[in-house]
N, C-alpha and C positions, 0 to 999 in steps of 0.2 A: 525822697525822702526827707521827713522834718526832722532837723539834727537835733531839736529838744524832745522829739517823743522818740526818737532812736537813744538819747542817751538817758532816758527815763527806762525806756525798756533793757535797755543794756546793765543798765542800775539793777531791775529785778532781776535778771537773769542770774549777774555776779552773785546778788544777794542769794537767791534761791539755792545756785550753786555750792554757795560757800557754807549756809545753814545745812544743806544736805550731808555734806563731808562731815560734819561735827554733831550729825543727828543723836548718835548714842552717846554722844558724851555724858560723863554725870556731871552733876551739879560741881563735885568737889574740883573732878579736871577743868570747868568749864572759869571755876574761880580763881583757881590755883594761880600763884606767882607765874608770869612771865614777862620774858626779855619785852619789852616796848613801852613807851611814855605813860600808858594808863596802867601797866603794872598786871592784868591779868586779860582774857581772852572775852571774859565777860564785860569787864568795865570799858573795854576798846569799842565793841559791839555795841553797849547800852549808850556809849558816846555818839557813834554813828548814827545810831537811832532817834536820839534824842536833839541832836542839830537836824535830822532830815524832819521831825516835827517844826520844828522851830521854823524852818525857813518854809517850808510847805504851809504853815500857818500863816506865814508873811505873804506867803503870793495869795493865798485865799482871800487874805485881809480878814484873817480869823480874830486878832486883837488878842490872841492870847499870850504872846510876847515871850517872855521870862516862864511865866505858870508854867510852859511845857515842860520844864526842869524840875518842877515840883513832883515828882511821883517815884513809887519806888524802883530801884535797879530790878531788872528779871536776872533771876540768877538759875534758870530754867533755860537750857537752848531751845527747847522746842517752842515754848511759851514765848520765847524773845523772836525767834522766826515767824510767828505768826501773825506777831505785833509789827516785824516789819512789812511782811506780804502784805497787811493791811495797808501801811504809809505808803509803799512801791506802789499799789492798785491808785490811791490818792493823786500821788505823784505822774503819775502815766494819766491819768484824767484831766490835771491841769495842764498838760502837756498838749494833750489831744484837743485842747480847747482854744490855745493859744491862737492869736494873729496878729499881726504887726502893731497896733494900738495896744493891746495886752503887752506885748513882750516889752514896749518902750514906756511903760504907766509905771511911776514913781511910787514906791509904797513903802509905807512905816514899817522901821524895824525897831524893834526896841534895844538897846543897848545899855550897859552901866551908866545911869545919869540921863536917859534921857532916849531920844530917837535919830535914827538918821534917816535918808529914805535914799532909793536905791531903784533902779530900773528891775520890775520883773524878770526880763532876758539875763540881764547881770547876775540878780540873786541865784537864778537857776544855774548860771554856768558855774558860780561859786560854790552850790550845794553838789554839785556833779563832780567837782574837784576835790570837796574836801570830803567824799564818798569815797574816791579812787584812791586819797593818798590814805587813810586811815583804814580800809579793807587791806591795801598793801602791808601796813602794820600787823593787822588781823590774820592775815597768809602765814608771817613768821611765827605768830603765835600758835599757829593751826601745826606747823610744822613741829614747833618746842614741843607740843603736847602729843608727837610720835605719830600722826595722822599727816598723810602725803596731803601737799596743799593742791586745790583743785586747780585746773586751770580755769582763769579767768577770765581771759581776751578772746575767748572763739566766739566772739558774735556776730560782728560785722559784715567780714567775710565769709563766703557760702560756702567756699572751698574748706572751710576749718569747723563751721558750726557743728557744736555737739546737737544730740537730740531735743536737751532743755532748751538750749538756746536757738533752735529752729521753730519751737513752739513759741518763744517770744517774739524771734522776728516775723511770726505770722502776724501779729499784733500791728507790726508797722504797717503792713499791706489792707489793713481791714479785717482781718481775722480776729475771731471772738476772744475773752480772756481764756487764760488757762483752764 
């Protein structure tokens, strides 16, 4: 198994599972104050999405840089889920096309005051870690909203796979999109 593709598909599974859990949440509940660094579930999930867009653009060498942050924050959980699913598909496509040369390629990332250069492989690993870190915060916020937080780590081991994880895992082995 390609670990980058596996992590990208695991990310898609975790996002789909998390957003399914909050599918019926009102805008008011989505944007309500919650414990955590960003202060609401909407703010936390928008942050994850924006950073995904930022780093996906960097590895695609799209040149948007900080412009990805110049967007209205989504306050509708269903609309944000759809945008996140599109970004997840982009990330899977990037990871499906990786080879050793691409992983070691250094690409520009816009930062405050200029640019830095990092390898595609390191950027992707950082992106996956960022997603996991902040999804953990979102998990607490979901619970604070009175919703049972979903299990998000049942992807890699066959024995524990949920049906949605099985659909995402099938894509690891050449299966089609969801």
